[in-house]
N, C-alpha and C positions, 0 to 999 in steps of 0.2 A: 843412933840413926837420925837421919836428916829429915824424915817425914814419917807419918804413920805407916805401919807395916802390919799386914794381916797374916795369919797362919797360912803357909803354902805359897806366899808371894815369892816370885823370883826376885832376887836382889842383886845390886851392883854397888860399887863404891860411889859415894856422892862426891861433890866438889869440896865438901867440908871434911877436913882431915879426920880419919878414923871413924867416919859415919857411913851408914849404908842408906840406900833409898830403893824404891821399886824400880826394877828394870822395865823398859817399855819398848815394844817393837816399832812404834811409830816415830821414834826420835833417835837419830844416829848417835847422839851423845849419851843414850841410856840403854844400849843393847848388850853391854858386857856382863850379862848375868853370870855369876859365879856360884850360886847356890840358892837355897830356899829357906825362908823363915819357918822355924818350928814353934815359935812363940809370937804372939801378937804384941805390938807395942804402939800405943796411941800417943805417948808423950815424947816429943822430939828431944833428942839428946840422951834418951835412956837406952839401955842395951836390949837387943833381941838375940835369941839363939838361932844360929844358922847351921845347916848341913851343906857342906860344899860338894862332897861326893859320897855316895853310899845311900843308905836307906833312911829316909825321913819318915818317922812314924806319926800317924794321925794327922796328916796334912791335907788329905782329900777325903771325900765321902761318896759312897755309892759307886765306886769304880769297879771295873772288872780287870782282873789280872791281864796285863798286856796292853791296856789302854795307854795311848801316847799323849803327852802333854807338851804344849808349846807356849812360848811367851806371848801373852795377849798384846794387842795393838796399844792399848792404853794402860798396860800393866796387868798383873794377875796372870792367870792361866787360861789357856784355850785348848779345846780338844782337837783343833785343826790349826794349821799355820794361818796367820792373819792374811786375809785377802787385801788387795789394794796395792796399787803402784807405790813404791817407796817404802813399804813396810819391810822390816827385817825379819827373817825367819830364824828363830832360835829354838832348837829342841831342848826341852828341860828335863824330861825323864819319862819313865814308864811305870805304870801302876804295878806294884808287887801283889796287892790284894785290894780289898774294898777301901782301905784307909791309909795304906802306906805306899810311898812312891820312891823308886830308885831315882836319885839325883845324879844327872850326868849332862850338864849343860854343854851344848854344841852349837856354835854359830854356823848356819848353813849358807846364808847369803841374803841379798836384798832383791825384792821383787821389782822387775823392770816393767816397761810399758807393755 
């Protein structure tokens, strides 16, 4: 990975070959989320485990089944799409239960004026 990653972070490919980084809704160059991290990694260049599609176990806390999760403006997750002109709206997935989330990233579009 090209930067520190936390459990549950939506990730995308970085500009460094074979490394990932946090996806972010506020940067067009970082919205291509393809999955979420199921392990944290603080050391750049070290591997992290990713779920691309399906159930990511233990990546959220205190959720209710059916809660929806979105890519946060500066990375991480949000419980609603990021507000603000220019932010990209990326659906990440739905809570299966209090701790597990279905991962199904979908790019919705960009917020206009």
